[in-house]
C-alpha positions as CSV (number, residue, x, y, z in Angstrom):
1,M,-19.2,61.1,-24.9
2,V,-20.9,57.6,-25.6
3,F,-17.2,56.0,-24.8
4,Y,-17.2,58.1,-21.3
5,I,-21.1,57.3,-20.1
6,L,-20.1,53.4,-21.1
7,A,-16.9,53.5,-19.0
8,I,-18.7,55.2,-15.8
9,L,-21.5,53.1,-16.5
10,G,-19.1,50.0,-16.8
11,F,-17.3,51.6,-13.1
12,I,-20.2,51.7,-11.2
13,L,-21.4,47.6,-12.3
14,D,-18.2,46.4,-11.1
15,Q,-18.0,48.3,-8.0
16,A,-22.0,47.6,-7.1
17,T,-21.3,43.6,-8.1
18,K,-18.3,43.7,-5.8
19,H,-20.2,45.1,-3.1
20,I,-23.1,42.8,-3.1
21,V,-20.4,39.6,-3.3
22,R,-19.1,41.2,0.2
23,L,-22.0,41.3,1.7
24,Y,-23.8,38.2,0.6
25,V,-20.7,35.6,0.0
26,D,-18.5,34.1,2.7
27,I,-14.9,34.0,1.7
28,N,-13.7,30.9,0.0
29,E,-17.9,30.0,-0.9
30,R,-18.7,28.8,-4.1
31,F,-22.0,29.7,-5.7
32,T,-23.3,29.0,-9.2
33,L,-25.1,32.2,-11.5
34,W,-25.9,31.2,-15.1
35,G,-24.3,27.7,-14.8
36,I,-20.9,29.1,-14.3
37,E,-19.4,28.2,-10.8
38,F,-17.7,31.2,-9.1
39,T,-15.7,31.4,-6.1
40,H,-15.7,34.3,-3.8
41,I,-11.5,35.2,-3.0
42,E,-10.1,38.3,-1.5
43,N,-7.0,40.0,-3.5
44,S,-5.2,42.9,-2.1
45,G,-4.0,43.9,-5.6
46,M,-0.5,44.3,-4.4
47,A,0.8,41.0,-5.0
48,W,2.8,42.3,-8.2
49,I,4.9,44.5,-6.2
50,D,6.6,41.8,-3.8
51,C,7.8,40.1,-7.4
52,C,8.7,43.1,-9.4
53,M,10.3,45.7,-7.0
54,V,13.9,46.3,-7.0
55,K,15.3,45.7,-3.7
């Protein structure tokens, strides 16, 4: 049961942070958080299909 609760909380945290970044950080904008530099990029998540699908 604890596993499912942690998985759901992880999913919610992941989606919330993505939403916050989309609202407040422009594409290709860099920002630093806790000494780590991040860059906001967009990824459709579909790139692997072009290279791996049989044509």
